[in-house]
N, C-alpha and C positions, 0 to 999 in steps of 0.2 A: 453141550446143549444145556446142562443144568446152570452153568454160569450165565448163559444167555437169558434163561428164564428168570434168574435172579435179578439181572439188570432190568429186564422188562417189568417185573413186578414192582421194583423200587420206583421206577418212573411213574407207573400207574398210581401207586400209593401216594406219592408226594404231590402230585398235581392237584390243583383245585378241581371241584366237581364239574365245572362247566367247560374245562379245557377239552377240546376235541382231538388234538394231536400233540404228541410229545415232541415239539419242534423247538429248537433253540432260536430265540428271537430277542431283539432289542425292544424292551417294553417302554423305556423312557429315555428320551434324548433331550438334555437341557443345556443350553437353549437349542431350538431347532432352526434358528436363523440369526443373521447378524448383518450389520452394515459393513461395507468395505473399510479396510484399514483399522479394524477393531481387533484388539487382543482379547481373548476370552478363555475361560476354563470351560471345557465341554465335558459334561457328565453323562455317562452312559450306564444304564442299568439293564441287565439281561435276565431272561427267564430260561431255565434249563441250559444255561451257558456254563462254561468251565474256564473262565478267565484265569490266567496264571502270569505272575510277574516273570519276565524274561522269556516267556513262551508266546503269549498273545501278541500279535502284531496288528497295528492299526494303519489303514490306508485311507486317504482323503482324496478322492478322485472326482474331477468335474466331468460333466457330460462331454466336454471337449478333450477329455483324457489328460488333463493336467493333474499331476499327483503331488502330494505333500506328505511329509513324514513327521507328524507331531510327536512330542514326548508323551509317554504313556506310563501311568502309575496304577497299579492294580491294588484295590482294597475290596470292600464289599461291593462297591460299584467300580466302574472304570473312569478315571479322570485323565483327560487328554488336554494339554495346553496347546492351542492353535493360534497363530497370528495370521490374520487375513491380510495378504499382501496388498499394498496400495495399488489402485488401478485394476484390480482383478475384476473382470467383467461379471455382472450379475448373472448367476447361473444356478442350476440345481446340481448338487454334489451328492455322491454316495460315500458314506462312511462305513467301512467294513472292518470288523475285528475277526482275525483268524487265529484259532487255537488248534494247532495240528490240523485235523480234517474238519473241524467245526468252523463254519462261517456264518456271521450274523451281520446284517446290513440295515442301515437306516438312511433316510434322506435328510439333506441339510441345504438350506437356501442362503445365498449371499445376494443382498439387494443393494442398490444405490439409492441415494436420496437426492434426486434432481431438484432444481429450483421449482418452487411451487407445489412440492409434493409432501405428503405426510407418509410416515411409515411407522409401524408398531410391531412389537412382538410380545409374546407372553410365555413365561417359562414356569411350568409346574414342577415343583421340587420332587425328586424321586423319594417315595416312601411306600411302605407296604400297607399301612393302616391309618385311618382317621376315625377317631371315636367321638361320641357325642360330647364328652367332656372337653374336647379340643376346641369346640366352637362356643364362643360367648358372644351372643348377639348384642348384649347390653354394654360390652366393653371390647370393641374390635382391636384396640391397641394391645390387649392381653392375649389375643389369639396367636398361636404359632404361625410363622411365615409358611404359607402353603404354596404361593406363587408370586412371581415378580412380573411386572409389566414395564416396557420401555416404549416411549413415544418419541419419534425423531421428527424434527421440524427444520427443513433446510430452506426457509422462506422468511418473509417478514413476520413480526409477532402475530400470534393468533390465539384465540380462545377456543377450547374444544370441550365436548362432552364425551365421557368415556363410559361404556357399559361392558359388562362381562356376563355372558350366558354360560351356564353350566349344564351339561347334558350327560346322561348315562347311556351306555350302549343298549341297555334293556328297557329303560323307561322313558327315554327322550328328555325333553327340557325339564330341569328341576327347579330352576330359578335364575335370577339375575342380580347383579350388584352394579352400582354405578357411582360415578363422581362427575359432577357438573361444574362448568365454568372454570376449567383449568387453563391458566395462562401460560403460554410457552414463548420464550423469547426467540428472536431470529437466530437461525442456525444453532439451535439448542436441543438438548435431549432431557426429558424428565423421566424419572423412575419412581414407581410405586410398588408396594406389596399389598397383599390383601388387607393388611391393617389400615391402609389409607383410604379404603372405600367405605362409605357411610350409609348408602341407601341399599337395603336388601329387600328383594321381592321374591317370595317363593311361589312356584307354580303349584300350590297345594291347598287352595282354599276350598275346592269342591271335591267331594269323594269321587274316586275313580280317575282323577287326573294323575299324571305321572308323579308330580311333586308330592301330592297328597299320599299316594301309596308309598313313595320313597320315605317320607317323614315318618309314616307309621312303622315302616320296617326299621328305621334307625332307632325310634323310641323303643321298639320291642327288643332289639339285639344290642343296642348301645354303640353300634359301629356302622359305618357306611358299608352297604352290601358289597361283596366282591364284584367288580365290574370294571369296564373301561370308562373313565370320566374325561370328557373333553371340555376345555375352557376356550371360549371364543371371545376375543376382545374386538370391540368396534369403537373407533375414534372418529368423531364427526366435528368438523369445523362449524361453529355456530353461525358464522356469517355466510360462507360460501356453500355450506352443506356438503362439501367434499368429505368423503369418509373412506377409511381403510379398515381391513379386518385381518386378524391373524388368529391362529389356534394352537393349542398344545394338548396332548392326551397323556394321561397317566393311568396305570393299572393298579388297582388295590386288590390285594389278596386276603387281607385280614386273617392270616394264619395264626389264630389264637388258640390252637389246640396244643395242650401241654404234651411234651414228649412222653412216650411210653417205654419203660425199660424192658429189655428182653433177658439179658444174661450178662454176668453171673448173679446169683443170689435170688432173694425173694423179699416180699414186703415184710414189715415188722409184725404183721398178724401171724406169720408163719415162722416155724423154727428155721433158723438160718442154715441153709444147705452148705455142704462142704464144697470148697473150690480147691482142686488139686494142682492147678497150673500156677507156677510162681509168677508168670507174666500173663495174666488173664486178658482175654479179648472182651472189652466192654462193648455191648451193642444195644441200640435203642431205635425206636421208630419216632419220627418227627417230621415237621414240615418247614423247618427253619434252615437258613444258610449257615448259621454259626451257633455253637453251643459252648458254654463254660462247663468244664468237667472238674469234679473234686471227689476224692476218696478220703475217708476218715477212719481212724481206729475208734471203736466204740467201747463203752464200759457197760457192765451189767445193769439192767434196769433202765437204760436210757430210752427215751422216745425218739422217733425219727427227727423231730425238730431239735432235740438236744444233741443228737449225734451230728447233725449238720452244722452245729455251732462249735464243734471241736476243731482243734488245729488240724488242717489237712495234712495227710501223709504225702499227698501229691495233688497238685492242681494244674490244669491245662486250660487256659482261656482260648476262645475263638477256634474251637475244633470244627473243621469243615467235614461234612459227611455225618454218618450215623454210627460210627464205631471208633474205638480208640484202643490200641494195643498198649498195655502197660509197659512203659519203657524200661530197659535194663538199667538205665542210669538213675531211675527213681529209687526211693527208699525201699529196701527189700521187705516183702511181706513176711511176717513171723508166724511160724507154725503154731497152730492152736489159738491164734488171735482172731477176734471178730472185727470185720471191716464193713463200713457202710459207704455207699456211693450215690451220686446224684448228678444229673445234668440240668442245665437251664438253657432253654431256647432263647435266642435274642431276636427281637422283632423291631426293626426301625419304624417308629411312628412319628407323628407330627410333634410330639413332646419329647422326642429322644428315644433311647432304647427301652423297650419293655421286656422284662425277663419272665419267662414261663417255666417254672420249676417242674421237674418230674417228681414222681414218687421217690422215696428213699429206699433203696434195696440194701440188704446186708448178707454177708456170707462168712463162713469160718474157713480160713486158709489152713489146709491140711497137707503135710508133706506126704505125697503118694508113695515114695520109696520107703519111708519109715513105716508106713501102714501096710506095705506089701500089696498095694492095690493095683489091679490091672486097669489101666486108664482107657476110657473110650476115646479113640482118635477121630472117628468119623461115624456118621449115622446116615442111613438111607431110609427115606420115608416114601410110602406109596399110598394112594396114587400121587403123582407129582403135581397134577393140576386137575381140577374138576369144576363143572358148572352145576349149580343146584338152584332149585326154586326156593323161595322163602319158606322156612319151616321144614324143609327136607333134611335128611340125615345122610351122613357118609362115614364109613368106618375106615380110619387111617391106621397103618401099621408102621412100625419102625424096627430096623435091624441095626444093631450097634457093632462096631468093629474096633479092634485095637490097632496099634501102630503097625503091626505086621499084617493087617487086613484079615485078621481071624475073628470070627464072630464071638461076641461076649454074650452068652445066653442069659446070664443072670442080671444084665444091666437093666436099670429101671428108668426109662425115659420119662420126662415130664412134659405134658402137653399144655399148650396155651393158644390163644387166638388174638391177633392184633391187626387192626383196631378191634375193640370189643363188640363186634357185630356178630351175634350168635353166641353159642357156648360149646364147650368140649369137655368130655369126661376124661378121667385119667387112664381109661383104656382106649382112648383115641376115637370116640364117637362124637362127631361134630354135628350140631344142629344149626342150620343156616338162619341168619337174622333177616333184617330188612333188605328187600330187593334193591338192585341198582348199586351194590357195593362190591368192592374187591378186597379180600382179606387174606392174611397169611395164617395158616395153621402151623404153629411152631412146635418142634420137638427138641428138647435139650437133654443131653446125656453126657455127664462128665464135662469135658471141655468143648464138646461138639454141639453145634446147633444147626438144624436144617429146617426147611419149611416146604409146604405145598401151597400153591395158589388156588384160592377158591373164588370163583365169580358167581355172585348171587344174582340171578336174573330178575329183571324189573317187571312187576305186575302192571302193565300199561293200563289195563282197565281200572284197577284200583287207584292208580295215580290220577286217572281222568276224573273218577268220582270225587276224589278229595284232592284239590289242587295244592294243598299245603303239605303233601307228602312227596317222597322221592326226590326227583331232580330239583323241583322248585324249592323245597326246604334246604337242600344242599346249597343251591345258588345264593340264598340269602342268609346262610349261616345259622339256620334254625335247628340244626341237628348237632 
């Protein structure tokens, strides 16, 4: 039961505030359509998914039940190389990725280009964040590639006008960009990125309009608010007025919260606690898919910044999850030495990877056998879960056990809360912070860490009186 509660809490904590259900989904499929007889790389990005190389299987099945088995490569996203066979009828297809009992599905369209027809598609590149500094309206050529467009012409030469409307799920139309007078040869395809569009019109001239509110939010936070963003391309023949449309949607999470370390150790403002396990379990909270981990031996008088510039005793890049067990193959920790460690969250953005460093923790490794110390092997905390109103208090208690499950009465557990919503005393009295949050009350004793889940109820009336609190502030990254 406790294990189940742990999994449930982690899912609740890691998800963005506006997520209503912890469901594995495909958030981005790039591209979402193609013409027949085209070879392409298909990129799939999932939310709450657990893709694994050699485990995840991909199926590509049409509505008429024709199936294909493309090659599959797992990284931070999933890349599948699919060749659309010549003569394949235009149809809607389902792409499903199966990882053990986890299934995620997205739609994919194959279209033909008959004589006299235009076709277009737009592919928004998968990324987690777009910041204000990514967008340079005075120099579009310097802007990172955010999307690609393809226009197919299987007819005599023609000239078209192209426009792209950008909408957000919560605010509607944000603005449009366009390119006029594009000449396309007979039976040809033209390709553009966002760098190639030169006319930008925002729907933000009047206060109260969606674009105006959106731009104010971006100026305030420096990033696009977490939301679903849809790009719709419209291509119109200037002579015949024939037009075609296509769309693509991407999800931005802007998980710019720095990781919070849990155990072992403490910040440099505190005396470094003893760590008795020669193979410590390093744990942290964070909202990223990947972390870089490093541990350093420190010298007396060093600051956290200086310690993190030492030569690492051990380094592990691209850690998935929120913990790392110090491997037996790594350099052995030396009795009496002080060590510092840190993780850096990795966020894919329009300008590449952004690194979010945690605080630097330190500890003194102490040989427990030499010290004759009875080690805490497990700890039980009560209550296991509780719901509190903002400002309310709850007294938590912890009982520590050794490896033989015998109580250690003189153990001194350390209390903390993560994320830092509310406060807790070292005798276990927690005072709830802002409503609408879920936090972990953590207790650490020796090598053992346990927690209770606290749900802080939302004051709906207060949120109504002040629309910039609670859910709204979370939604737009203002907390």
